[in-house]
Structures are given as structure tokens and as C-alpha cells.
C-alpha positions in Angstrom: 0.1 -0.2 0.1 1.6 3.4 -0.9 0.6 6.2 1.7 1.0 10.1 -0.3 0.7 13.4 1.4 -2.7 15.4 0.3 -1.6 19.0 -1.1 -2.9 22.2 -2.0 -3.0 23.8 -4.8 0.7 24.5 -4.2 2.1 21.2 -3.6 2.4 22.1 0.1 1.3 18.8 2.2 -1.4 19.6 4.1 -1.0 17.1 7.0 -3.4 14.4 5.4 -2.3 11.4 3.8 -4.5 9.0 1.6 -4.1 5.7 -0.1 -2.6 6.3 -3.7 -5.7 3.8 -5.1 -8.2 6.3 -3.5 -6.0 9.3 -4.3 -6.8 8.2 -8.2 -10.6 6.8 -8.1 -11.0 10.1 -6.3 -9.4 12.4 -7.8 -6.9 13.5 -4.4 -4.6 16.4 -5.3 -0.9 14.7 -4.7 2.8 15.1 -5.4 5.0 13.6 -8.0 8.5 14.3 -9.2 8.9 13.9 -13.5 12.5 13.8 -14.1 13.9 13.8 -18.1 17.1 12.4 -19.5 18.6 14.4 -21.7 21.6 13.9 -24.5 23.2 16.0 -26.9 23.4 14.7 -30.2 24.7 16.4 -33.7 22.1 18.9 -34.5 20.1 19.1 -31.0 18.9 17.5 -27.9 17.2 14.3 -27.6 15.4 13.4 -24.9 14.1 9.6 -23.4 10.8 8.7 -23.6 9.9 5.5 -21.3 6.5 3.2 -22.7 4.6 2.1 -20.0 4.1 -1.6 -19.9 0.6 -2.8 -20.7 -0.3 -4.2 -17.5 0.0 -0.4 -15.8 -3.2 0.5 -14.3 -3.0 3.6 -15.9 -2.4 4.6 -19.5 -0.5 1.2 -20.3 1.0 1.3 -23.8 1.6 5.0 -23.4 5.3 7.0 -23.8 5.7 8.8 -21.2 8.4 11.0 -19.0 11.7 9.1 -18.7 11.5 8.7 -15.0 8.4 9.5 -13.1 7.1 8.4 -9.8 4.3 9.3 -6.7 6.1 10.5 -3.7 6.3 8.6 -0.3 4.1 10.2 2.2 7.0 12.5 4.7 9.4 12.4 1.7 10.7 15.2 -0.8 10.6 15.7 -4.7 14.6 15.2 -5.1 15.0 12.4 -3.2 12.3 10.6 -4.6 13.3 12.0 -8.1 17.2 9.9 -8.3 15.1 6.7 -5.9 12.9 7.0 -9.2 16.1 7.4 -11.6 17.5 3.9 -10.2 14.3 1.5 -9.8 13.2 2.5 -13.3 16.2 2.9 -15.4 19.3 2.2 -13.3 20.7 5.6 -13.4 22.4 7.1 -10.1 22.0 10.8 -9.9 22.7 13.3 -7.1 21.2 16.6 -6.2 23.2 18.7 -8.1 23.2 16.5 -11.6 19.1 17.8 -11.5 18.3 20.7 -13.2 14.7 21.9 -12.4 12.5 22.8 -14.7 9.8 24.0 -12.9 6.1 22.9 -11.6 3.1 22.1 -13.7 -0.4 20.6 -12.3 -1.6 17.6 -14.2 -5.4 16.3 -14.3 -6.6 13.1 -15.9 -10.2 11.8 -16.2 -9.6 8.4 -17.8 -11.0 5.1 -17.4 -8.5 1.8 -17.7 -9.1 -1.9 -17.2 -13.1 -0.7 -16.4 -11.5 1.2 -13.6 -12.6 4.8 -13.2 -9.0 6.9 -12.7 -9.0 10.5 -11.7 -5.2 11.9 -11.5 -4.7 15.0 -9.7 -0.9 15.7 -9.5 1.4 18.8 -8.4 4.6 17.7 -10.3 7.8 18.9 -9.7 9.6 18.7 -13.1 13.6 17.8 -13.2 15.9 17.4 -16.6 19.3 16.0 -16.1 22.4 15.2 -19.1 22.4 11.6 -19.1 26.2 10.1 -20.1 26.3 8.5 -23.6 24.0 5.1 -22.5 21.6 3.7 -26.0 18.4 2.2 -24.9 20.1 -1.4 -24.7 22.5 -0.1 -21.6 19.1 1.1 -19.5 18.2 -1.2 -16.6 14.4 -1.1 -17.3 12.1 -2.1 -14.0 10.0 -4.2 -16.3 7.3 -4.5 -14.3 6.6 -0.7 -15.0 8.7 -0.3 -18.5 8.4 -2.1 -21.6 11.6 -0.2 -23.4 12.8 3.3 -23.6 13.2 5.6 -26.6 15.8 8.4 -27.5 14.0 11.2 -29.5 15.0 14.4 -31.1 13.8 16.9 -28.6 12.0 19.1 -30.9 10.1 16.2 -32.8 9.0 14.6 -29.4 7.2 18.1 -29.0 5.6 17.7 -32.4 4.9 14.1 -31.7 3.1 15.4 -28.6 1.4 18.4 -29.4 -0.3 16.3 -32.9 -0.9 13.1 -31.2 1.7 11.3 -33.7 2.6 8.6 -30.6 0.7 7.2 -28.4 1.5 8.9 -25.0 0.5 10.2 -21.8 2.7 13.6 -21.9 1.4 16.6 -21.6 2.5 19.3 -23.8 3.2 22.1 -21.4 5.6 19.6 -19.5 7.5 19.3 -22.1 7.9 22.9 -23.3 8.7 23.6 -18.7 11.6 21.2 -19.9 12.7 23.1 -22.8 12.5 26.5 -20.9 14.4 25.1 -18.1 17.1 23.5 -20.2 17.2 27.0 -22.1 17.7 28.5 -18.7 20.6 26.2 -17.5 22.5 26.6 -20.9 22.7 30.2 -20.2 23.6 30.1 -16.7 27.0 28.4 -17.9 
């Protein structure tokens, strides 16, 4: 059983907790950390997408954020982001490796496996420059992820915006990542 903090519209814990399944059934706001892996290639930047396995309780078989996860009650965004990278992709990172891109509020009202799903997330979005790993080099958490795919960042923006791939990615999130990495590059 996964217990989550209930949060206000700014992502601040209210002091109350809820079971993850109940939060999704009833549209209760909770926190998530999202981490996008990036790599430089001649001609631009690539972004890593994960393909969710078919057994997932939500958005089965969809392309999604490189690594994302719910934040357990009492935990923070950064520690959860680092834990999810290790669990889902086998990637080791430290807090200094994460570029904070911004925050986003996401809401989904769907139905999966004959069950209503009302997700209300307050998400902190991070990016990190990945070493030169190819898709086969990641150690995937098989019960979560079917595969990963590197895609040109601009191509990914277009594919999500125009629904050219089966995905569960908010276009606003990709735009937040783009702005975050542009700000970080300008600081160098």
C-alpha cells in the first residue's frame, strides 16, 4: 500500500495522507517527481521516453516521462526523483545533477481496465544530462517499463502536440523542460 501526502494547489502537504489507489479513484491532489533524461547529439538534443508496460494501472502501452513517480508521504521531490531514476532505469544521480525546470499541475479523467481514474498531480519537473547510454544500456524495471526510446527533442514536441505517438505526456510539461534547459544553458 502506497501512502501519499494530500497537497494544496501549490504542492504543500496539508498534513493529511491518502492511499494512492483512493487518491486516483477520487481525484485527490498529491505530489509526483518527473525526471527527463537528455543527451546531446549532432544537430540537437534528444530526450528519453519510456514506454509503459501493458499491465500498468493507467495509460498502458503509452510513451511517458523518462522517469516519474509518486512521492511517498513525508518524502521530498528530489529524493523521490533520484530514487525513481535508480528503480526504473538503473540510473544513479545526485541532487546536483538535477536541473529544476518548474512545476505543473496535471489532471486526468480516464478509465483503464474498467476502473475510473481521476488523477490530480502537483508535479516538480527535473531534467538531467545523461551519459551516452543507448536504449539497451538501461536497466529497466520490467513491471513498469516495456522499453525506452531516444527521440529528437523537437520531434518529440511535435509528436506529442499532434498525437503522432500514443502518449500520456502533457505538452505543457515538455515546454517547461525546454525552458528549464535553456535557462540552465544560459547560466553556464
